[in-house]
Every structure is written in structure tokens, then in C-alpha cells.
TORKOL-4160 file (C-alpha; in steps of 0.2 Angstrom, whole numbers, padded with zeros to 4 digits, m for minus):
396
<pt num="1" X="m0231" Y="m0098" Z="0082"/>
<pt num="2" X="m0226" Y="m0082" Z="0090"/>
<pt num="3" X="m0210" Y="m0073" Z="0086"/>
<pt num="4" X="m0195" Y="m0074" Z="0097"/>
<pt num="5" X="m0188" Y="m0058" Z="0104"/>
<pt num="6" X="m0172" Y="m0053" Z="0095"/>
<pt num="7" X="m0157" Y="m0053" Z="0107"/>
<pt num="8" X="m0150" Y="m0036" Z="0113"/>
<pt num="9" X="m0134" Y="m0029" Z="0105"/>
<pt num="10" X="m0123" Y="m0034" Z="0120"/>
<pt num="11" X="m0128" Y="m0052" Z="0119"/>
<pt num="12" X="m0125" Y="m0052" Z="0100"/>
<pt num="13" X="m0108" Y="m0044" Z="0104"/>
<pt num="14" X="m0104" Y="m0057" Z="0117"/>
<pt num="15" X="m0108" Y="m0070" Z="0104"/>
<pt num="16" X="m0096" Y="m0062" Z="0092"/>
<pt num="17" X="m0083" Y="m0061" Z="0105"/>
<pt num="18" X="m0085" Y="m0080" Z="0109"/>
<pt num="19" X="m0083" Y="m0083" Z="0090"/>
<pt num="20" X="m0067" Y="m0073" Z="0090"/>
<pt num="21" X="m0061" Y="m0082" Z="0105"/>
<pt num="22" X="m0063" Y="m0099" Z="0096"/>
<pt num="23" X="m0053" Y="m0092" Z="0081"/>
<pt num="24" X="m0040" Y="m0083" Z="0091"/>
<pt num="25" X="m0039" Y="m0091" Z="0108"/>
<pt num="26" X="m0022" Y="m0084" Z="0112"/>
<pt num="27" X="m0027" Y="m0066" Z="0108"/>
<pt num="28" X="m0043" Y="m0068" Z="0118"/>
<pt num="29" X="m0037" Y="m0077" Z="0134"/>
<pt num="30" X="m0043" Y="m0070" Z="0150"/>
<pt num="31" X="m0057" Y="m0059" Z="0143"/>
<pt num="32" X="m0074" Y="m0057" Z="0153"/>
<pt num="33" X="m0085" Y="m0072" Z="0148"/>
<pt num="34" X="m0102" Y="m0064" Z="0152"/>
<pt num="35" X="m0103" Y="m0046" Z="0148"/>
<pt num="36" X="m0122" Y="m0046" Z="0150"/>
<pt num="37" X="m0118" Y="m0046" Z="0169"/>
<pt num="38" X="m0111" Y="m0028" Z="0166"/>
<pt num="39" X="m0125" Y="m0024" Z="0154"/>
<pt num="40" X="m0141" Y="m0032" Z="0161"/>
<pt num="41" X="m0152" Y="m0021" Z="0150"/>
<pt num="42" X="m0144" Y="m0027" Z="0134"/>
<pt num="43" X="m0141" Y="m0009" Z="0128"/>
<pt num="44" X="m0124" Y="m0013" Z="0121"/>
<pt num="45" X="m0115" Y="m0001" Z="0133"/>
<pt num="46" X="m0106" Y="m0003" Z="0149"/>
<pt num="47" X="m0100" Y="0010" Z="0161"/>
<pt num="48" X="m0082" Y="0016" Z="0161"/>
<pt num="49" X="m0081" Y="0011" Z="0179"/>
<pt num="50" X="m0086" Y="m0007" Z="0176"/>
<pt num="51" X="m0075" Y="m0007" Z="0161"/>
<pt num="52" X="m0060" Y="m0002" Z="0171"/>
<pt num="53" X="m0063" Y="m0015" Z="0184"/>
<pt num="54" X="m0064" Y="m0028" Z="0171"/>
<pt num="55" X="m0047" Y="m0022" Z="0164"/>
<pt num="56" X="m0039" Y="m0022" Z="0181"/>
<pt num="57" X="m0045" Y="m0040" Z="0185"/>
<pt num="58" X="m0039" Y="m0046" Z="0169"/>
<pt num="59" X="m0024" Y="m0035" Z="0166"/>
<pt num="60" X="m0011" Y="m0049" Z="0169"/>
<pt num="61" X="m0018" Y="m0059" Z="0154"/>
<pt num="62" X="m0020" Y="m0044" Z="0142"/>
<pt num="63" X="m0007" Y="m0038" Z="0130"/>
<pt num="64" X="0001" Y="m0022" Z="0137"/>
<pt num="65" X="m0001" Y="m0012" Z="0121"/>
<pt num="66" X="m0020" Y="m0017" Z="0120"/>
<pt num="67" X="m0022" Y="m0013" Z="0138"/>
<pt num="68" X="m0015" Y="0004" Z="0135"/>
<pt num="69" X="m0027" Y="0007" Z="0120"/>
<pt num="70" X="m0042" Y="0001" Z="0131"/>
<pt num="71" X="m0038" Y="0013" Z="0144"/>
<pt num="72" X="m0037" Y="0026" Z="0131"/>
<pt num="73" X="m0054" Y="0021" Z="0125"/>
<pt num="74" X="m0061" Y="0023" Z="0143"/>
<pt num="75" X="m0053" Y="0040" Z="0145"/>
<pt num="76" X="m0060" Y="0046" Z="0128"/>
<pt num="77" X="m0079" Y="0043" Z="0134"/>
<pt num="78" X="m0084" Y="0058" Z="0144"/>
<pt num="79" X="m0102" Y="0052" Z="0145"/>
<pt num="80" X="m0097" Y="0037" Z="0156"/>
<pt num="81" X="m0102" Y="0023" Z="0144"/>
<pt num="82" X="m0092" Y="0012" Z="0132"/>
<pt num="83" X="m0099" Y="0003" Z="0117"/>
<pt num="84" X="m0096" Y="m0016" Z="0120"/>
<pt num="85" X="m0094" Y="m0018" Z="0101"/>
<pt num="86" X="m0079" Y="m0006" Z="0101"/>
<pt num="87" X="m0071" Y="m0018" Z="0114"/>
<pt num="88" X="m0074" Y="m0033" Z="0103"/>
<pt num="89" X="m0067" Y="m0023" Z="0088"/>
<pt num="90" X="m0051" Y="m0020" Z="0097"/>
<pt num="91" X="m0048" Y="m0038" Z="0103"/>
<pt num="92" X="m0052" Y="m0045" Z="0086"/>
<pt num="93" X="m0040" Y="m0032" Z="0077"/>
<pt num="94" X="m0054" Y="m0023" Z="0069"/>
<pt num="95" X="m0056" Y="m0004" Z="0069"/>
<pt num="96" X="m0069" Y="0008" Z="0062"/>
<pt num="97" X="m0067" Y="0026" Z="0059"/>
<pt num="98" X="m0077" Y="0031" Z="0075"/>
<pt num="99" X="m0067" Y="0019" Z="0085"/>
<pt num="100" X="m0051" Y="0026" Z="0079"/>
<pt num="101" X="m0057" Y="0043" Z="0083"/>
<pt num="102" X="m0061" Y="0038" Z="0100"/>
<pt num="103" X="m0044" Y="0031" Z="0103"/>
<pt num="104" X="m0035" Y="0046" Z="0096"/>
<pt num="105" X="m0045" Y="0057" Z="0108"/>
<pt num="106" X="m0038" Y="0047" Z="0122"/>
<pt num="107" X="m0021" Y="0046" Z="0115"/>
<pt num="108" X="m0013" Y="0054" Z="0131"/>
<pt num="109" X="m0013" Y="0037" Z="0139"/>
<pt num="110" X="m0002" Y="0030" Z="0126"/>
<pt num="111" X="0014" Y="0040" Z="0130"/>
<pt num="112" X="0020" Y="0029" Z="0145"/>
<pt num="113" X="0032" Y="0019" Z="0134"/>
<pt num="114" X="0036" Y="0020" Z="0116"/>
<pt num="115" X="0038" Y="0005" Z="0106"/>
<pt num="116" X="0055" Y="0010" Z="0101"/>
<pt num="117" X="0061" Y="0009" Z="0119"/>
<pt num="118" X="0056" Y="m0009" Z="0122"/>
<pt num="119" X="0071" Y="m0021" Z="0125"/>
<pt num="120" X="0073" Y="m0040" Z="0123"/>
<pt num="121" X="0064" Y="m0042" Z="0107"/>
<pt num="122" X="0068" Y="m0056" Z="0095"/>
<pt num="123" X="0075" Y="m0053" Z="0077"/>
<pt num="124" X="0058" Y="m0055" Z="0069"/>
<pt num="125" X="0050" Y="m0043" Z="0082"/>
<pt num="126" X="0064" Y="m0030" Z="0079"/>
<pt num="127" X="0061" Y="m0031" Z="0060"/>
<pt num="128" X="0042" Y="m0028" Z="0063"/>
<pt num="129" X="0045" Y="m0014" Z="0074"/>
<pt num="130" X="0058" Y="m0007" Z="0061"/>
<pt num="131" X="0044" Y="m0008" Z="0047"/>
<pt num="132" X="0032" Y="0001" Z="0059"/>
<pt num="133" X="0043" Y="0015" Z="0062"/>
<pt num="134" X="0048" Y="0016" Z="0043"/>
<pt num="135" X="0030" Y="0018" Z="0037"/>
<pt num="136" X="0018" Y="0024" Z="0051"/>
<pt num="137" X="0019" Y="0042" Z="0058"/>
<pt num="138" X="0008" Y="0038" Z="0074"/>
<pt num="139" X="0013" Y="0029" Z="0089"/>
<pt num="140" X="m0004" Y="0021" Z="0091"/>
<pt num="141" X="m0003" Y="0014" Z="0074"/>
<pt num="142" X="0014" Y="0007" Z="0077"/>
<pt num="143" X="0009" Y="m0002" Z="0092"/>
<pt num="144" X="m0007" Y="m0008" Z="0084"/>
<pt num="145" X="0003" Y="m0015" Z="0069"/>
<pt num="146" X="0016" Y="m0022" Z="0080"/>
<pt num="147" X="0003" Y="m0032" Z="0090"/>
<pt num="148" X="m0008" Y="m0038" Z="0075"/>
<pt num="149" X="0005" Y="m0042" Z="0062"/>
<pt num="150" X="0007" Y="m0061" Z="0059"/>
<pt num="151" X="0016" Y="m0061" Z="0042"/>
<pt num="152" X="0001" Y="m0071" Z="0036"/>
<pt num="153" X="0000" Y="m0068" Z="0022"/>
<pt num="154" X="0018" Y="m0063" Z="0018"/>
<pt num="155" X="0021" Y="m0048" Z="0006"/>
<pt num="156" X="0018" Y="m0059" Z="m0009"/>
<pt num="157" X="0013" Y="m0046" Z="m0022"/>
<pt num="158" X="0029" Y="m0037" Z="m0023"/>
<pt num="159" X="0040" Y="m0052" Z="m0021"/>
<pt num="160" X="0030" Y="m0061" Z="m0035"/>
<pt num="161" X="0031" Y="m0046" Z="m0047"/>
<pt num="162" X="0050" Y="m0045" Z="m0044"/>
<pt num="163" X="0053" Y="m0063" Z="m0047"/>
<pt num="164" X="0043" Y="m0062" Z="m0063"/>
<pt num="165" X="0052" Y="m0047" Z="m0069"/>
<pt num="166" X="0069" Y="m0055" Z="m0066"/>
<pt num="167" X="0064" Y="m0072" Z="m0074"/>
<pt num="168" X="0058" Y="m0063" Z="m0090"/>
<pt num="169" X="0074" Y="m0053" Z="m0091"/>
<pt num="170" X="0085" Y="m0068" Z="m0089"/>
<pt num="171" X="0074" Y="m0077" Z="m0102"/>
<pt num="172" X="0076" Y="m0062" Z="m0114"/>
<pt num="173" X="0094" Y="m0061" Z="m0111"/>
<pt num="174" X="0098" Y="m0079" Z="m0115"/>
<pt num="175" X="0086" Y="m0078" Z="m0131"/>
<pt num="176" X="0094" Y="m0062" Z="m0137"/>
<pt num="177" X="0112" Y="m0066" Z="m0131"/>
<pt num="178" X="0112" Y="m0048" Z="m0123"/>
<pt num="179" X="0110" Y="m0042" Z="m0105"/>
<pt num="180" X="0116" Y="m0024" Z="m0106"/>
<pt num="181" X="0105" Y="m0012" Z="m0116"/>
<pt num="182" X="0094" Y="m0026" Z="m0122"/>
<pt num="183" X="0083" Y="m0013" Z="m0130"/>
<pt num="184" X="0096" Y="m0010" Z="m0144"/>
<pt num="185" X="0094" Y="m0028" Z="m0150"/>
<pt num="186" X="0084" Y="m0028" Z="m0167"/>
<pt num="187" X="0073" Y="m0042" Z="m0161"/>
<pt num="188" X="0069" Y="m0034" Z="m0144"/>
<pt num="189" X="0052" Y="m0025" Z="m0149"/>
<pt num="190" X="0046" Y="m0041" Z="m0157"/>
<pt num="191" X="0041" Y="m0047" Z="m0140"/>
<pt num="192" X="0022" Y="m0048" Z="m0137"/>
<pt num="193" X="0024" Y="m0040" Z="m0120"/>
<pt num="194" X="0031" Y="m0023" Z="m0125"/>
<pt num="195" X="0020" Y="m0008" Z="m0128"/>
<pt num="196" X="0021" Y="m0002" Z="m0146"/>
<pt num="197" X="0011" Y="0012" Z="m0153"/>
<pt num="198" X="0007" Y="0002" Z="m0169"/>
<pt num="199" X="0000" Y="m0012" Z="m0158"/>
<pt num="200" X="m0009" Y="m0001" Z="m0145"/>
<pt num="201" X="m0026" Y="m0010" Z="m0149"/>
<pt num="202" X="m0018" Y="m0025" Z="m0140"/>
<pt num="203" X="m0024" Y="m0019" Z="m0123"/>
<pt num="204" X="m0013" Y="m0031" Z="m0112"/>
<pt num="205" X="0002" Y="m0022" Z="m0118"/>
<pt num="206" X="m0003" Y="m0007" Z="m0107"/>
<pt num="207" X="0001" Y="m0018" Z="m0092"/>
<pt num="208" X="0013" Y="m0032" Z="m0097"/>
<pt num="209" X="0027" Y="m0020" Z="m0103"/>
<pt num="210" X="0033" Y="m0020" Z="m0085"/>
<pt num="211" X="0040" Y="m0037" Z="m0088"/>
<pt num="212" X="0052" Y="m0030" Z="m0101"/>
<pt num="213" X="0067" Y="m0020" Z="m0096"/>
<pt num="214" X="0079" Y="m0010" Z="m0107"/>
<pt num="215" X="0094" Y="m0019" Z="m0099"/>
<pt num="216" X="0101" Y="m0025" Z="m0082"/>
<pt num="217" X="0105" Y="m0007" Z="m0077"/>
<pt num="218" X="0086" Y="m0003" Z="m0079"/>
<pt num="219" X="0080" Y="m0019" Z="m0070"/>
<pt num="220" X="0093" Y="m0017" Z="m0056"/>
<pt num="221" X="0087" Y="0000" Z="m0051"/>
<pt num="222" X="0069" Y="m0004" Z="m0052"/>
<pt num="223" X="0071" Y="m0020" Z="m0042"/>
<pt num="224" X="0081" Y="m0012" Z="m0028"/>
<pt num="225" X="0068" Y="0002" Z="m0026"/>
<pt num="226" X="0052" Y="m0009" Z="m0026"/>
<pt num="227" X="0060" Y="m0021" Z="m0014"/>
<pt num="228" X="0067" Y="m0008" Z="m0002"/>
<pt num="229" X="0051" Y="0002" Z="m0002"/>
<pt num="230" X="0037" Y="m0009" Z="m0009"/>
<pt num="231" X="0039" Y="m0024" Z="0003"/>
<pt num="232" X="0039" Y="m0014" Z="0019"/>
<pt num="233" X="0023" Y="m0005" Z="0013"/>
<pt num="234" X="0015" Y="m0021" Z="0008"/>
<pt num="235" X="0019" Y="m0028" Z="0025"/>
<pt num="236" X="0009" Y="m0014" Z="0033"/>
<pt num="237" X="m0004" Y="m0009" Z="0021"/>
<pt num="238" X="m0007" Y="m0026" Z="0013"/>
<pt num="239" X="m0006" Y="m0033" Z="m0005"/>
<pt num="240" X="m0023" Y="m0026" Z="m0010"/>
<pt num="241" X="m0019" Y="m0008" Z="m0007"/>
<pt num="242" X="m0001" Y="m0008" Z="m0013"/>
<pt num="243" X="m0005" Y="m0019" Z="m0028"/>
<pt num="244" X="m0019" Y="m0006" Z="m0032"/>
<pt num="245" X="m0006" Y="0009" Z="m0032"/>
<pt num="246" X="0007" Y="m0001" Z="m0041"/>
<pt num="247" X="m0005" Y="m0007" Z="m0055"/>
<pt num="248" X="m0013" Y="0011" Z="m0056"/>
<pt num="249" X="0005" Y="0018" Z="m0059"/>
<pt num="250" X="0009" Y="0005" Z="m0072"/>
<pt num="251" X="m0007" Y="0009" Z="m0082"/>
<pt num="252" X="m0006" Y="0027" Z="m0080"/>
<pt num="253" X="0012" Y="0026" Z="m0086"/>
<pt num="254" X="0008" Y="0018" Z="m0103"/>
<pt num="255" X="m0007" Y="0029" Z="m0105"/>
<pt num="256" X="0003" Y="0044" Z="m0102"/>
<pt num="257" X="0016" Y="0039" Z="m0115"/>
<pt num="258" X="0001" Y="0036" Z="m0128"/>
<pt num="259" X="m0005" Y="0054" Z="m0125"/>
<pt num="260" X="0012" Y="0063" Z="m0123"/>
<pt num="261" X="0025" Y="0053" Z="m0132"/>
<pt num="262" X="0014" Y="0045" Z="m0145"/>
<pt num="263" X="0027" Y="0037" Z="m0157"/>
<pt num="264" X="0038" Y="0029" Z="m0143"/>
<pt num="265" X="0037" Y="0011" Z="m0136"/>
<pt num="266" X="0037" Y="0008" Z="m0117"/>
<pt num="267" X="0046" Y="m0005" Z="m0107"/>
<pt num="268" X="0050" Y="m0007" Z="m0088"/>
<pt num="269" X="0041" Y="m0006" Z="m0072"/>
<pt num="270" X="0046" Y="0012" Z="m0068"/>
<pt num="271" X="0028" Y="0018" Z="m0068"/>
<pt num="272" X="0023" Y="0006" Z="m0053"/>
<pt num="273" X="0039" Y="0008" Z="m0044"/>
<pt num="274" X="0038" Y="0027" Z="m0045"/>
<pt num="275" X="0020" Y="0027" Z="m0039"/>
<pt num="276" X="0025" Y="0018" Z="m0023"/>
<pt num="277" X="0041" Y="0027" Z="m0020"/>
<pt num="278" X="0034" Y="0045" Z="m0023"/>
<pt num="279" X="0019" Y="0040" Z="m0012"/>
<pt num="280" X="0030" Y="0034" Z="0002"/>
<pt num="281" X="0041" Y="0050" Z="0001"/>
<pt num="282" X="0026" Y="0062" Z="0001"/>
<pt num="283" X="0019" Y="0053" Z="0016"/>
<pt num="284" X="0036" Y="0055" Z="0025"/>
<pt num="285" X="0036" Y="0074" Z="0021"/>
<pt num="286" X="0018" Y="0077" Z="0026"/>
<pt num="287" X="0021" Y="0068" Z="0043"/>
<pt num="288" X="0039" Y="0073" Z="0045"/>
<pt num="289" X="0038" Y="0076" Z="0064"/>
<pt num="290" X="0029" Y="0060" Z="0067"/>
<pt num="291" X="0040" Y="0049" Z="0057"/>
<pt num="292" X="0053" Y="0042" Z="0070"/>
<pt num="293" X="0063" Y="0031" Z="0058"/>
<pt num="294" X="0081" Y="0033" Z="0059"/>
<pt num="295" X="0091" Y="0041" Z="0045"/>
<pt num="296" X="0075" Y="0047" Z="0036"/>
<pt num="297" X="0085" Y="0061" Z="0028"/>
<pt num="298" X="0098" Y="0049" Z="0021"/>
<pt num="299" X="0084" Y="0037" Z="0016"/>
<pt num="300" X="0075" Y="0050" Z="0006"/>
<pt num="301" X="0092" Y="0056" Z="m0002"/>
<pt num="302" X="0096" Y="0038" Z="m0007"/>
<pt num="303" X="0078" Y="0035" Z="m0014"/>
<pt num="304" X="0079" Y="0052" Z="m0024"/>
<pt num="305" X="0096" Y="0049" Z="m0031"/>
<pt num="306" X="0091" Y="0031" Z="m0037"/>
<pt num="307" X="0075" Y="0039" Z="m0045"/>
<pt num="308" X="0085" Y="0053" Z="m0053"/>
<pt num="309" X="0098" Y="0041" Z="m0060"/>
<pt num="310" X="0085" Y="0029" Z="m0067"/>
<pt num="311" X="0075" Y="0044" Z="m0074"/>
<pt num="312" X="0091" Y="0052" Z="m0081"/>
<pt num="313" X="0095" Y="0035" Z="m0090"/>
<pt num="314" X="0078" Y="0034" Z="m0097"/>
<pt num="315" X="0079" Y="0052" Z="m0104"/>
<pt num="316" X="0096" Y="0049" Z="m0112"/>
<pt num="317" X="0090" Y="0033" Z="m0120"/>
<pt num="318" X="0075" Y="0041" Z="m0127"/>
<pt num="319" X="0084" Y="0054" Z="m0136"/>
<pt num="320" X="0099" Y="0043" Z="m0141"/>
<pt num="321" X="0100" Y="0038" Z="m0159"/>
<pt num="322" X="0089" Y="0023" Z="m0161"/>
<pt num="323" X="0097" Y="0006" Z="m0166"/>
<pt num="324" X="0082" Y="0002" Z="m0177"/>
<pt num="325" X="0076" Y="0018" Z="m0185"/>
<pt num="326" X="0063" Y="0025" Z="m0188"/>
<pt num="327" X="0057" Y="0018" Z="m0171"/>
<pt num="328" X="0063" Y="0028" Z="m0156"/>
<pt num="329" X="0070" Y="0021" Z="m0140"/>
<pt num="330" X="0057" Y="0018" Z="m0126"/>
<pt num="331" X="0049" Y="0033" Z="m0118"/>
<pt num="332" X="0053" Y="0041" Z="m0101"/>
<pt num="333" X="0035" Y="0048" Z="m0099"/>
<pt num="334" X="0029" Y="0032" Z="m0089"/>
<pt num="335" X="0040" Y="0038" Z="m0075"/>
<pt num="336" X="0030" Y="0054" Z="m0073"/>
<pt num="337" X="0013" Y="0045" Z="m0074"/>
<pt num="338" X="0019" Y="0034" Z="m0060"/>
<pt num="339" X="0024" Y="0050" Z="m0049"/>
<pt num="340" X="0007" Y="0058" Z="m0053"/>
<pt num="341" X="m0002" Y="0042" Z="m0046"/>
<pt num="342" X="0009" Y="0041" Z="m0031"/>
<pt num="343" X="0006" Y="0059" Z="m0025"/>
<pt num="344" X="m0013" Y="0057" Z="m0027"/>
<pt num="345" X="m0020" Y="0040" Z="m0025"/>
<pt num="346" X="m0004" Y="0033" Z="m0017"/>
<pt num="347" X="m0004" Y="0047" Z="m0003"/>
<pt num="348" X="m0022" Y="0043" Z="0002"/>
<pt num="349" X="m0019" Y="0024" Z="0003"/>
<pt num="350" X="m0004" Y="0026" Z="0014"/>
<pt num="351" X="m0011" Y="0039" Z="0025"/>
<pt num="352" X="m0027" Y="0029" Z="0030"/>
<pt num="353" X="m0019" Y="0014" Z="0039"/>
<pt num="354" X="m0032" Y="0001" Z="0043"/>
<pt num="355" X="m0047" Y="0012" Z="0038"/>
<pt num="356" X="m0059" Y="0010" Z="0024"/>
<pt num="357" X="m0054" Y="0020" Z="0009"/>
<pt num="358" X="m0072" Y="0020" Z="0003"/>
<pt num="359" X="m0076" Y="0032" Z="0018"/>
<pt num="360" X="m0063" Y="0045" Z="0013"/>
<pt num="361" X="m0070" Y="0059" Z="0002"/>
<pt num="362" X="m0052" Y="0063" Z="m0005"/>
<pt num="363" X="m0050" Y="0045" Z="m0010"/>
<pt num="364" X="m0066" Y="0046" Z="m0021"/>
<pt num="365" X="m0060" Y="0063" Z="m0029"/>
<pt num="366" X="m0043" Y="0055" Z="m0034"/>
<pt num="367" X="m0052" Y="0040" Z="m0041"/>
<pt num="368" X="m0064" Y="0051" Z="m0051"/>
<pt num="369" X="m0048" Y="0060" Z="m0058"/>
<pt num="370" X="m0040" Y="0044" Z="m0062"/>
<pt num="371" X="m0055" Y="0037" Z="m0071"/>
<pt num="372" X="m0057" Y="0053" Z="m0081"/>
<pt num="373" X="m0039" Y="0052" Z="m0086"/>
<pt num="374" X="m0041" Y="0034" Z="m0091"/>
<pt num="375" X="m0056" Y="0037" Z="m0101"/>
<pt num="376" X="m0048" Y="0052" Z="m0110"/>
<pt num="377" X="m0033" Y="0042" Z="m0114"/>
<pt num="378" X="m0044" Y="0028" Z="m0122"/>
<pt num="379" X="m0053" Y="0040" Z="m0133"/>
<pt num="380" X="m0037" Y="0049" Z="m0137"/>
<pt num="381" X="m0030" Y="0032" Z="m0143"/>
<pt num="382" X="m0045" Y="0029" Z="m0153"/>
<pt num="383" X="m0046" Y="0045" Z="m0162"/>
<pt num="384" X="m0031" Y="0056" Z="m0160"/>
<pt num="385" X="m0019" Y="0046" Z="m0169"/>
<pt num="386" X="m0030" Y="0047" Z="m0185"/>
<pt num="387" X="m0034" Y="0065" Z="m0183"/>
<pt num="388" X="m0017" Y="0071" Z="m0181"/>
<pt num="389" X="m0011" Y="0060" Z="m0195"/>
<pt num="390" X="0005" Y="0055" Z="m0186"/>
<pt num="391" X="0018" Y="0045" Z="m0195"/>
<pt num="392" X="0021" Y="0030" Z="m0183"/>
<pt num="393" X="0035" Y="0018" Z="m0184"/>
<pt num="394" X="0032" Y="0002" Z="m0192"/>
<pt num="395" X="0026" Y="m0013" Z="m0182"/>
<pt num="396" X="0040" Y="m0024" Z="m0175"/>
């Protein structure tokens, strides 16, 4: 039997568009059903003239923001041809780096009306618009996010972590009979979640210490920061990216303590919280002119004040006479580990909205740096404590 000829790229793109139409009928309503009529040679490209005529004939059924981006796409192609797959990517809410670059080159078509000027929006639409302006510096990204966000899935990661932290705190408060400065209770460090230098071989403690807090004053500041900053960031960048930054900050925090403050225990989620907040603040500073969020100076000031208060509390507690000598109070170095992760990995994650991080060279540089630090800290924990002959506090 002879082999059947393979279909052309435009036919394959048409099949993909039909599949998308079945999955998202509302988003695809009114799109041309037979693109091969505009591409009889099955080259995968159509002329900008035919592309514009298709847009004009279906403009009433297209979302106005996507119509603007499609016109920008047409303007960006000086060779007079448009890849049909780019069209499919746009209508299916997918973007590649090359497609994004093409859109940015045609960005002059997107200045007709800013998202902030639109009237008659519902409460949920205003919330999504607010989140877009709080976190994204480019108008095209704001419109893209506003059009494509469906709250499915919701920002479950930050909410789940916060609820677990509160639940563990309440449980410990009841069992210890103490809610303020719980860390001063003689039975506090006996919890199997706390990182303790004598128990550093129990690897889960490098992560689970986030569910133990020094007291309600410690928990309160961390919860406020991670909800006010972490939830909007997760709404835009997704649970995978924000979870990556958060967990990387948590692990870096405990490892930094094991290297720089070797005799101290660690509690609290400050490593992850500071990673998110410092990444967000750095992103605002680097894109200052593009960030159109209201009261951005006030927001930065409030975030920095909260971080300073929490860090100052941690420093004071670390050097305050311990309630259970010879073991000192928890270390503050985890905060600094979180900040280091935020201004490296975190900045790259927040800067590349809807792009594959694997394609970013700077991302791989920071991943390599983080990996080297983790490996160094592991070997440090294995050998340095013995070589330095440190006198560690007794196990709890």
C-alpha cells in the first residue's frame, strides 16, 4: 500500500483550531472555518491583506482586545505574510517567544484605549484589572491577562499554605497554652517540624519549619505579606511559578542558617515570604515607568516597613537571652536567604509572564547558582560541623 501524503501545515493548524473551538466555543465563535481557502498551497501562511479582510468580516464577534492584538500582529509583518499557527496560538491563549516578539513590534496598534479606562466593569472584572496593573508592567500583558484569566484554578497554593500555617499555630497554641512568643516555651523545640542543628540529618525539617512560628506577632506579619503579595502574583503567574519561588526561598533560608548561624534553630515562613516580596518589589523598581498601579510608592513603603518590623523582631529575638539555654532563639538568617532567592530566581520568574523559563539564559544561570549553593550547603552540613568542632546545643 502506498503512503498517504502528509497534510500541509495550514490544514494541521485548521484541525488544531477546530479542536480548540470544540473546547472553547465562546472564545472561538465567529472565526473563519476554512483557512485553506486563504492558503490553497498549504504553506502555513496567509497574506496580511487576506488576514485583515478576515478580521473585518468577523470583527463584531471577536473580543476587542484580541482584535487589537491581531491587528498589531498584521502590522508587525513587513513581508506581507502571517503564520496561521500564530493566529491559532492567540485564539487558544498560547504564546511563544517569537509570537510575543512579533506582537511587541506591532505594539503601536495597542494604544487606542488602555484597560484602565474601560467603564462598566463588574466587581470581579475590576479585581482582575487591578491585579493586572499591580503585577504587570506592559499594557499588552495586562490586556492578555484580563482576557484569558478564568480563576480556574484559583490561587490555591498560597491560600493552602497560609491555612496550614494558621492551623498548626492554633494547634501549638492550644497544646502549649501559649500564643505570644511560643518559642520561649520549654517544649516548643520538641516539635518534629522545627529545624534544629542537632537534628539536621532529618531532611524534612529544612522545609517543614515554615509551619512553626515564634508567636502570633511572627505569624501575623508573614500571613499578611504572603496574602497581599503572594495571592495576586499567583493569580497572574500560576501556582507552579510562585510555588517554585516560595519553596526555593524556604529551602535557601534553612540552608543559609545551617551555614552562617550554625548553632541556631529555624522557625517561620519568612524565607518564602521574603522571596516573593523582594522579587515583586524588585520587579516594580526595574519596571517603574511601566507599572501603572495606584499608590505604588505607598505600597512599597508599607511592604518595606512590614519586612523591616518582622526582620527587626527576628534579630532582637535571636540575641535575646534564651529561655532554654544553651540553645539560642531562632535565627534571622533565613530572611536573608529568602531575599537572595527573590532578587535572583524570583525576578526572572516575574519578568517573563507567559513565557517558557527554560528558554531564558538568565534563568539557567540563576538555577545553576542556586544548585551550587544547595550542594555546597549539603556538604557543609556533612563535614563542617565535625571539622570545626562546634559545641551544638543538646537535642530538644
